C-alpha positions in Angstrom: -29.0 5.4 3.2 -28.1 5.6 -0.6 -25.4 4.3 -2.1 -24.0 7.8 -3.0 -24.5 9.1 0.6 -22.2 5.9 1.5 -19.5 6.6 -0.9 -19.4 10.3 0.0 -19.2 9.3 4.0 -16.4 6.9 3.3 -14.5 9.4 1.2 -14.6 12.1 4.0 -13.8 9.3 6.8 -10.8 8.2 4.5 -9.4 11.9 4.0 -10.0 12.6 7.7 -7.9 9.6 8.6 -5.2 10.5 6.3 -5.1 14.1 7.5 -4.8 12.9 10.9 -1.9 10.2 10.1 0.0 13.4 8.6 -0.5 15.7 11.5 0.7 13.0 13.8 3.8 11.9 12.1 7.2 12.4 13.9 7.7 16.1 13.6 11.5 15.8 14.8 12.4 14.2 11.6 14.0 16.5 9.1 12.4 16.6 5.6 9.6 13.9 6.3 6.5 13.4 4.4 4.6 9.8 4.9 7.0 8.1 2.4 3.6 6.8 0.5 4.6 8.9 -2.5 8.2 7.3 -2.5 11.3 8.6 -1.2 14.6 10.0 -2.7 17.9 10.0 -0.9 20.4 12.3 -2.3 24.3 11.7 -1.6 26.6 14.7 -2.0 30.0 13.0 -3.4 31.3 16.4 -4.5 33.9 18.7 -2.7 31.5 21.4 -2.2 27.8 22.2 -0.7 24.9 21.2 -3.1 21.4 22.8 -2.9 18.6 20.5 -3.8 14.8 20.9 -4.1 12.5 17.9 -4.2 9.6 18.6 -6.4 6.6 16.8 -7.7 2.9 17.3 -8.9 1.0 17.7 -5.8 3.5 20.0 -4.2 2.6 23.6 -3.6 5.8 25.3 -2.3 7.8 27.8 -4.2 11.3 28.0 -2.9 14.6 29.1 -4.5 12.7 30.5 -7.5 11.3 27.3 -8.5 7.5 26.1 -8.2 5.9 22.9 -7.2 8.7 22.4 -4.4 7.9 19.9 -1.7 11.2 20.6 0.2 14.7 22.2 -0.2 18.0 21.6 1.6 21.8 22.5 1.6 23.7 19.3 1.8 27.5 19.5 2.6 30.1 17.6 1.0 29.8 13.8 1.9 26.7 14.5 3.3 23.3 12.7 2.6 19.5 13.8 2.7 16.4 11.6 2.5 13.1 13.2 1.5 9.9 11.1 1.7 7.0 12.2 -0.4 3.5 12.1 0.7 0.7 10.0 -0.7 -1.0 11.7 -3.9 2.5 13.4 -5.0 3.3 12.2 -8.6 6.1 12.9 -11.5 8.8 13.5 -8.9 11.8 15.3 -9.8 15.0 17.1 -8.2 17.0 20.2 -8.9 20.5 20.1 -7.8 22.8 23.2 -7.9 26.2 24.1 -6.5 25.4 27.7 -6.4 22.6 30.1 -5.0 22.0 33.5 -6.6 21.6 36.6 -4.4 18.3 36.2 -2.4 18.7 32.3 -2.1 17.6 31.8 -5.9 18.7 28.4 -7.3 21.2 28.1 -10.3 18.3 25.8 -11.6 15.6 28.7 -11.7 14.2 30.2 -14.7 15.3 33.4 -12.9 18.8 32.7 -13.2 21.0 33.7 -16.3 21.6 31.0 -19.0 25.2 31.0 -18.4 24.9 30.6 -14.6 22.4 27.6 -15.2 24.7 25.8 -17.7 27.7 26.2 -15.0 26.0 25.7 -11.7 22.8 23.7 -12.4 23.8 19.9 -12.0 20.5 18.5 -12.3 17.7 20.5 -13.9 14.3 19.0 -13.3 15.7 15.6 -13.2 12.7 13.3 -13.0 12.9 10.3 -10.8 10.1 7.7 -10.9 9.3 7.0 -7.4 7.3 4.0 -5.8 5.1 4.2 -2.7 7.5 3.4 0.4 10.7 2.6 -1.9 13.8 4.7 -1.7 15.5 5.9 -4.8 19.1 6.9 -4.2 20.7 9.8 -6.2 24.5 10.1 -6.1 25.8 13.7 -6.9 29.6 13.1 -8.1 32.3 15.5 -9.0 34.6 14.6 -11.8 37.6 16.5 -13.0 35.7 18.1 -15.9 32.0 17.6 -15.1 29.4 16.6 -12.4 26.9 13.7 -12.5 23.9 12.9 -11.1 22.8 9.2 -11.3 19.7 7.9 -9.7 18.6 4.3 -9.1 16.4 2.1 -6.9 
């Protein structure tokens, strides 16, 4: 057996084991990847619903008028939601809006009017540097004159 053949065989076995691990994960958990690409917990400390998309290079979804979306969720006031990124997803970011346009398009979407984006997009492509199996927390807070999104690990 040549060295090239062994490397190819090992690579195929590795990819198959990774695919099997993804397929057998707990399907009852909402918004779960493996966590090997890091994880982001969103806390909604506002007085309204927020609409969040978790994105990253390596995600292929198109949701709420945004691309490279891994998952999206509507989080009620006082609620929280964790998303675990899969292995291989890099350059992770979130979008947070307090309003969806007709058809479920996020106020952070390029499809939204500039005035809607300025008023209702609380975090537009907010980059969160994730680390494997570590949790970053992002607090979305409402203040009398503005909203803030603070992320930390």
